[in-house]
C-alpha positions as CSV (number, residue, x, y, z in Angstrom):
1,X,12.8,6.8,-7.0
2,X,12.7,9.3,-3.9
3,X,10.5,12.5,-3.5
4,X,11.5,15.1,-1.1
5,X,8.7,16.5,1.1
6,X,8.3,19.3,3.6
7,X,6.8,18.7,7.1
8,X,5.3,20.3,10.0
9,X,5.7,18.2,13.4
10,X,5.1,19.0,17.0
11,X,8.0,19.9,19.1
12,X,8.7,16.7,21.2
13,X,8.7,14.7,17.6
14,X,11.2,17.3,16.1
15,X,13.3,17.1,19.1
16,X,13.4,13.2,18.8
17,X,14.2,13.8,15.0
18,X,17.2,15.9,16.0
19,X,19.0,13.1,17.5
20,X,18.8,10.9,14.7
21,X,21.7,10.1,12.6
22,X,19.2,9.7,9.5
23,X,15.9,12.0,9.8
24,X,14.8,10.4,6.2
25,X,15.5,6.9,7.4
26,X,14.0,7.2,11.0
27,X,10.8,8.9,8.9
28,X,10.7,6.4,6.4
29,X,10.7,3.4,9.1
30,X,7.8,5.0,11.4
31,X,5.7,5.5,8.1
32,X,6.5,2.0,7.0
33,X,5.3,0.8,10.5
34,X,2.4,2.8,10.4
35,X,1.5,1.6,7.0
36,X,2.0,-2.4,8.0
37,X,0.0,-1.9,10.7
38,X,-3.0,-0.4,8.7
39,X,-2.4,-3.5,5.9
40,X,-2.9,-6.0,8.9
41,X,-6.1,-4.1,10.2
42,X,-7.3,-4.5,6.7
43,X,-6.6,-8.4,6.6
44,X,-8.0,-9.1,9.9
45,X,-10.9,-7.4,8.7
46,X,-11.3,-9.4,5.7
47,X,-11.0,-12.4,7.9
48,X,-14.1,-11.4,10.0
49,X,-12.0,-9.7,13.0
50,X,-13.5,-6.2,13.7
51,X,-10.2,-4.1,14.9
52,X,-11.1,-1.1,17.3
53,X,-9.0,1.5,19.1
54,X,-10.6,-0.1,22.2
55,X,-9.2,-3.7,21.0
56,X,-5.6,-2.6,20.2
57,X,-5.6,-1.0,23.7
58,X,-6.6,-4.3,25.5
59,X,-3.9,-6.4,23.5
60,X,-1.3,-3.8,24.2
61,X,-1.9,-3.8,27.9
62,X,-1.8,-7.6,27.6
63,X,1.0,-8.2,26.0
64,X,3.0,-5.7,28.2
65,X,2.4,-7.8,30.8
66,X,5.8,-10.2,31.4
67,X,5.0,-13.7,31.0
68,X,5.5,-15.6,34.3
69,X,8.5,-17.8,34.5
70,X,6.7,-20.6,35.4
71,X,4.8,-20.3,32.2
72,X,8.2,-19.8,30.3
73,X,9.5,-22.7,32.0
74,X,6.1,-25.0,31.0
75,X,6.6,-24.0,27.2
76,X,10.2,-24.6,27.1
77,X,9.5,-28.5,28.4
78,X,7.1,-29.0,25.7
79,X,9.4,-27.8,23.0
80,X,11.9,-30.1,24.4
81,X,10.0,-32.9,24.6
82,X,8.6,-32.2,21.1
83,X,12.3,-32.4,19.8
């Protein structure tokens, strides 16, 4: 089942949507990603982990840093040893 909605978005979002082949699919994917993030936050809270905007920002920054080549090589070495 589907439902039709009329929404208002900022100009930059409208411009991006205008470039999408299937606007409904693009919006659905974005909303589902948001829903999944909310569900993950709830799972973490139930596990006793407090999710904060500051904590999310720290992890975003940390994960944005590329893994050093030597660390990747060591990880591959360990995987090869385990095989």
